[in-house]
C-alpha positions in Angstrom: 0.0 0.0 0.0 2.8 2.5 0.7 4.4 1.6 -2.6 1.2 2.3 -4.4 0.8 5.7 -2.7 4.5 6.5 -3.4 4.1 5.6 -7.0 0.9 7.6 -7.3 2.6 10.5 -5.6 5.5 10.3 -8.0 3.2 10.5 -11.0 3.6 13.9 -12.5 0.2 14.0 -14.1 -1.4 13.0 -10.8 0.4 15.8 -8.9 -0.5 18.3 -11.6 -4.2 17.3 -11.5 -4.2 17.4 -7.7 -2.6 20.8 -7.8 -5.1 22.1 -10.3 -8.0 20.6 -8.3 -6.7 22.4 -5.1 -6.4 25.7 -7.0 -9.9 25.3 -8.5 -11.4 24.4 -5.0 -9.8 27.5 -3.6 -11.1 29.7 -6.3 -14.6 28.2 -6.0 -14.7 28.6 -2.3 -13.5 32.1 -2.5 -16.2 32.9 -5.0 -18.9 31.3 -2.8 -17.8 33.2 0.2 -17.6 36.4 -1.7 -21.1 35.8 -3.0 -22.4 34.9 0.4 -21.0 38.0 2.1 -23.5 40.8 2.1 -22.8 43.7 -0.1 -24.2 47.2 -0.2 -25.7 49.3 2.6 -28.2 48.2 5.2 -30.9 50.6 6.4 -32.7 49.6 9.6 -36.0 50.8 10.9 -37.5 49.7 14.2 -41.3 50.1 14.8 -42.3 50.2 18.4 -45.8 48.8 19.1 -47.3 50.0 22.5 -50.3 47.8 23.4 -52.2 50.2 25.5 -55.5 49.0 27.1 -57.5 52.0 25.7 -56.6 51.1 22.2 -56.9 47.3 22.4 -60.3 46.9 24.0 -63.7 47.8 22.8 -65.6 47.3 26.1 -65.1 46.2 29.7 -64.4 42.5 29.6 -63.3 42.4 26.0 -60.2 40.4 25.1 -57.2 42.6 24.4 -55.4 42.1 21.1 -51.9 40.6 21.8 -48.9 42.4 20.3 -47.9 39.2 18.5 -51.0 39.3 16.5 -50.5 42.9 15.7 -47.0 42.3 14.5 -48.1 39.4 12.3 -50.8 41.7 10.7 -48.1 44.3 10.2 -45.8 41.9 8.5 -48.5 40.6 6.2 -49.4 44.2 5.3 -45.7 44.9 4.7 -45.1 42.0 2.3 -48.1 42.5 0.1 -47.4 43.0 -3.6 -49.2 46.3 -3.8 -47.2 47.8 -0.9 -43.8 46.6 -2.3 -44.6 47.8 -5.8 -45.7 51.2 -4.4 -42.5 51.6 -2.3 -40.3 50.4 -5.2 -41.8 52.9 -7.6 -41.4 55.8 -5.1 -37.9 54.8 -4.3 -36.8 54.5 -7.9 -35.7 50.9 -7.9 -36.6 48.0 -10.3 -38.3 50.4 -12.7 -37.8 47.9 -15.6 -39.4 44.9 -13.8 -43.0 43.9 -13.8 -45.1 43.9 -10.6 -44.4 40.3 -9.7 -40.6 40.6 -10.3 -40.6 43.9 -8.4 -42.3 42.3 -5.4 -40.0 39.3 -5.4 -36.9 41.5 -5.6 -38.2 43.7 -2.8 -38.9 40.6 -0.6 -35.4 39.4 -1.2 -34.0 42.7 0.0 -36.2 43.0 3.0 -35.6 41.2 6.3 -38.1 41.6 9.1 -37.8 40.5 12.7 -40.4 40.4 15.4 -39.4 40.9 19.0 -42.2 40.1 21.5 -41.9 42.0 24.7 -44.8 40.6 26.6 -48.1 42.4 26.8 -46.7 45.9 27.0 -44.6 46.6 23.9 -43.2 44.9 20.8 -40.8 45.7 18.1 -41.0 45.1 14.3 -37.5 45.3 12.8 -37.4 46.2 9.1 -34.0 45.9 7.3 -33.6 46.8 3.6 -30.3 46.4 1.7 -29.3 48.2 -1.4 -26.1 49.3 -3.1 -27.1 52.9 -3.0 -27.2 54.1 0.7 -29.8 56.9 -0.2 -32.2 54.4 -1.8 -31.7 52.0 1.1 -32.6 54.7 3.7 -35.5 56.0 1.6 -36.9 52.6 1.0 -36.7 51.5 4.6 -38.5 54.6 5.8 -41.1 54.2 3.0 -41.7 50.6 4.1 -42.2 51.8 7.7 -44.6 54.5 6.6 -46.6 51.9 4.7 -46.9 49.8 7.8 -48.1 52.8 9.8 -50.6 53.8 7.2 -51.9 50.2 7.0 -52.2 50.0 10.7 -54.1 53.3 11.0 -56.4 52.3 8.2 -57.2 48.9 9.9 -57.8 50.6 13.2 -60.1 53.1 11.7 -62.2 50.4 10.0 -62.4 48.5 13.3 -63.3 51.6 15.2 -66.0 52.6 12.7 -67.5 49.1 12.8 -67.4 49.1 16.6 -69.2 52.4 16.8 -71.8 51.2 14.3 -72.6 48.0 16.1 -72.7 49.8 19.5 -75.1 52.4 18.2 -77.4 49.7 16.9 -77.2 47.9 20.2 -78.1 51.2 22.1 -81.0 51.9 19.8 -82.3 48.3 20.3 -82.0 48.6 24.1 -83.9 51.9 24.1 -86.7 50.5 22.0 -87.0 47.5 24.3 -87.1 49.7 27.4 -89.8 51.9 25.9 -91.9 48.9 25.1 -91.5 47.4 28.5 -92.4 50.7 30.2 -95.6 51.0 28.2 -96.5 47.4 29.1 -95.8 47.9 32.7 -97.8 51.2 32.9 -100.8 49.5 31.2 -100.7 46.6 33.6 -100.3 48.9 36.7 -103.2 51.1 35.6 -105.4 48.1 34.9 -104.6 46.7 38.3 -105.3 50.0 40.0 -101.8 50.8 41.4 -102.2 54.5 40.5 -105.3 54.8 42.7 -106.3 53.9 46.3 -106.2 50.3 47.4 -109.8 49.8 48.7 -112.8 49.8 46.5 -114.8 52.3 48.7 -111.9 54.7 48.4 -111.9 54.3 44.7 -115.7 54.9 44.5 -115.3 58.1 46.6 -112.5 59.2 44.3 -114.7 58.5 41.3 -117.5 60.7 42.8 -115.0 63.4 43.5 -113.7 63.3 39.9 -117.2 63.4 38.5 -117.9 66.5 40.7 -114.8 68.2 39.4 -115.8 67.3 35.8 -119.2 68.9 36.3 -117.7 72.0 37.9 -115.2 72.4 35.0 -118.0 71.9 32.4 -120.1 74.5 34.1 -117.2 77.0 34.2 -116.6 76.4 30.6 -120.2 77.0 29.7 -120.2 80.2 31.7 -117.1 81.4 29.9 -118.6 80.6 26.6 -121.8 82.5 27.6 -119.7 85.5 28.6 -117.9 85.3 25.3 -121.2 85.3 23.4 -122.5 88.3 25.4 -119.3 90.2 24.9 -119.5 89.4 21.2 -123.1 90.6 21.1 -122.2 93.9 22.8 -119.3 94.4 20.5 -121.5 93.8 17.5 -124.0 96.4 18.6 -121.1 99.0 19.1 -119.7 98.2 15.7 -123.2 98.5 14.1 -123.6 102.0 15.6 -120.2 103.0 14.2 -121.1 101.6 10.8 -124.3 103.6 10.7 -122.4 106.8 11.5 -119.8 106.1 8.9 -122.5 105.6 6.2 -124.2 108.9 7.2 -120.9 110.8 7.1 -120.3 109.4 3.6 -123.7 110.6 2.4 -123.0 114.1 3.7 -119.5 114.0 2.1 -121.0 113.2 -1.4 -122.5 116.7 -1.5 -119.1 118.5 -1.1 -116.4 116.0 -2.2 -116.2 114.5 -5.7 -116.2 110.8 -6.3 -112.7 109.3 -6.0 -111.3 111.9 -3.7 -109.0 111.0 -0.7 -111.8 111.6 1.8 -114.3 109.4 -0.1 -111.7 106.6 -0.4 -111.0 106.7 3.4 -114.7 106.6 4.2 -115.3 103.6 1.9 -112.4 101.7 3.5 -113.7 102.5 7.0 -117.2 101.3 6.0 -115.8 98.0 4.5 -113.8 97.3 7.7 -116.7 97.9 10.0 -119.0 95.8 7.8 -116.5 92.8 7.9 -116.1 93.1 11.7 -119.9 93.1 12.1 -120.3 90.0 10.0 -117.6 88.2 12.1 -119.3 89.2 15.4 -122.8 88.1 14.3 -121.6 84.8 12.8 -120.8 83.3 16.3 -117.1 82.6 15.6 -115.7 85.6 17.5 -114.0 84.7 20.8 -112.0 87.1 22.7 -108.3 86.2 23.3 -108.4 86.0 27.1 -111.7 84.1 27.2 -110.4 81.8 24.4 -107.4 80.8 26.5 -109.5 80.0 29.5 -112.0 78.0 27.5 -109.2 75.9 26.0 -107.8 75.2 29.4 -111.2 74.2 30.6 -111.6 71.8 27.7 -108.2 70.2 28.5 -109.1 69.7 32.1 -112.3 68.1 31.0 -110.5 65.6 28.8 -108.0 64.8 31.6 -110.8 64.2 34.1 -112.7 62.0 31.7 -109.5 59.9 31.1 -109.0 59.6 34.8 -112.6 58.5 35.3 -112.3 55.9 32.6 -109.1 54.5 34.0 -110.5 54.5 37.5 -113.6 52.6 36.3 -111.3 50.0 34.7 -109.3 49.6 37.9 -112.5 49.1 39.9 -113.6 46.3 37.5 -110.1 44.8 37.0 -108.8 41.7 38.8 -105.2 40.8 39.9 -104.8 38.2 37.2 -102.0 40.1 35.5 -99.8 40.2 38.7 -97.5 37.4 37.4 -97.0 39.0 34.1 -96.2 42.3 35.7 -93.6 40.7 37.9 -92.0 39.0 34.8 -92.0 42.4 33.0 -90.3 44.1 35.9 -87.5 41.4 35.9 -87.1 41.8 32.2 -86.9 45.5 32.5 -84.1 45.2 35.1 -82.1 43.0 32.7 -82.8 45.5 29.9 -81.5 48.4 32.0 -78.3 46.4 32.7 -77.9 45.6 29.0 -78.4 49.2 28.1 -75.7 50.3 30.5 -73.3 47.9 28.9 -74.1 49.0 25.4 -73.7 52.7 26.4 -70.3 51.9 27.9 -69.3 50.1 24.8 -70.5 53.0 22.6 -68.6 55.5 24.7 -65.4 53.4 24.5 -65.7 52.9 20.8 -66.4 56.6 20.2 -63.4 57.5 22.3 -61.2 55.1 20.3 -62.5 56.5 17.1 -61.8 60.1 18.2 -58.3 59.1 19.3 -57.6 57.6 15.9 -58.9 60.7 14.2 -56.6 62.9 16.3 -53.7 60.6 15.9 -53.4 59.7 19.6 -54.1 56.0 19.0 -51.2 55.6 16.6 -49.5 52.9 18.7 -46.6 52.6 16.2 -43.5 54.8 16.7 -40.5 54.8 14.4 -37.1 54.3 15.9 -34.4 55.2 13.4 -31.0 53.4 13.2 -27.9 55.0 11.6 -27.1 53.8 8.2 -24.1 51.3 8.1 -22.4 48.9 5.6 -24.0 45.6 5.7 -22.0 43.0 7.5 -22.7 39.3 8.3 -24.4 38.5 11.5 -25.0 35.4 13.6 -24.7 32.3 11.5 -23.0 34.4 8.8 -20.0 35.0 11.1 -19.8 31.2 11.7 -19.9 30.4 8.0 -17.3 33.1 7.3 -15.0 31.7 10.0 -15.3 28.1 8.7 -14.7 29.3 5.2 -11.6 31.2 6.2 -10.2 28.1 8.0 -10.9 25.9 5.0 -9.3 28.4 2.7 -6.2 28.6 4.9 -5.9 24.8 4.9 -6.3 24.4 1.2 -3.9 27.2 0.6 -1.3 25.4 2.8 -1.8 22.1 1.0 -1.6 23.8 -2.4 1.7 25.5 -1.3 3.2 22.2 -0.2 2.2 20.4 -3.4 3.6 23.3 -5.5 6.9 23.2 -3.7 7.2 19.4 -3.9 6.2 19.5 -7.6 8.8 22.1 -8.6 11.5 20.4 -6.5 10.9 17.1 -8.3 10.9 19.0 -11.6 14.3 20.6 -11.0 16.0 17.2 -10.0 14.9 15.5 -13.2 16.5 16.5 -16.5 13.7 14.9 -18.4 11.2 17.0 -16.5 13.2 20.1 -17.2 13.2 19.2 -20.9 9.5 18.6 -20.7 8.8 21.9 -19.0 10.9 23.8 -21.5 9.1 22.0 -24.3 12.2 20.5 -26.1 11.5 16.8 -25.5 8.7 14.3 -25.6 6.3 13.9 -22.7 7.4 10.9 -20.6 4.6 9.0 -18.9 6.9 7.0 -16.5 7.5 7.5 -12.8 10.5 9.7 -11.8 12.5 6.9 -10.1 12.5 4.9 -13.5 13.8 8.0 -15.2 16.7 8.3 -12.8 17.7 4.6 -13.2 17.7 5.0 -17.0 19.8 8.1 -16.8 22.4 6.4 -14.6 22.6 3.4 -16.9 
């Protein structure tokens, strides 16, 4: 076995091929390492997400949105084709590519990292690499702005939806309470809860109400009679004035021509008095003070009649609706509690909506990082170290083989002739060449 290795090692072609293989491996590894090493400039942007309770809950008892979910949503919004194409077009990169190629190129240049800091705060780390430092910085900031805009738009939509649902719930609770109040009032009145408990007391109250109704009716009739008398007296006075005006016009015809100013005034006066007399004699004239009193009397009459009717129903009613009344009261208590919850939810949603409108609910804040040349990190450093060690080892082996090869070439005249190109290529081991030279 050692002889075979010695003979193989002494073969010139083998050593040449091995030397070429080592050189090729060194070049290939150098190329791979150079391709793997990052090039260009790296722009970093950190987005801080502060998960405040006011911005993450819609109502008391609602489940708060965890920062991890928010970061996943932000990453998905960041990696959409529309966002990447928009940022690429604004940054002036990949202008000759179509949308799909632009998005893929942007995704290859973007690296995101999510750091979850519990329930209080989280970070979204956006890194963009480009050969132009200005484009790298501008693109990283544009990506961050797109994330902020997407987050604000999503929060606005959720807040509007929460306000809309809460408003519908409040309206429904108000309608339910109004219906329950009407039902409870009807049952209570039919059961007589608005009147005395005993039947004799209710009968006495009915007699009193009837007496009041008669008194009010009599007062109203008296007022109407007074109104008629006043109207008759006023009609007589107007009739006397009308007669005087007509007589004055007859005397004026002897001295004033037809169409003069005096004749026109007298005609207007006569027409006005005539119209007033017709209104007074028709029975429609009611004086303002008397009209207000009469209207009040009629309202009192209607109220007393309604009370009498309700009292009569309560006298005739039985307590058969007591169970239903109790159920309605329990239902009303539950409805009041639900209305309180819906009002709280509406106030919270409106506060959230107002905070978003004012910009106070923008829970993302941009933390800038100075621009720096891109260098390998983490596993990249490990690969670089291993690659450097392998390169050093291969370079040492190649150097030893080269020295050995050239030392053997100098000791053999045939190899010197072969290298200089003045003799034939000998395909025999070196030790055989030395024996033939000595013989």
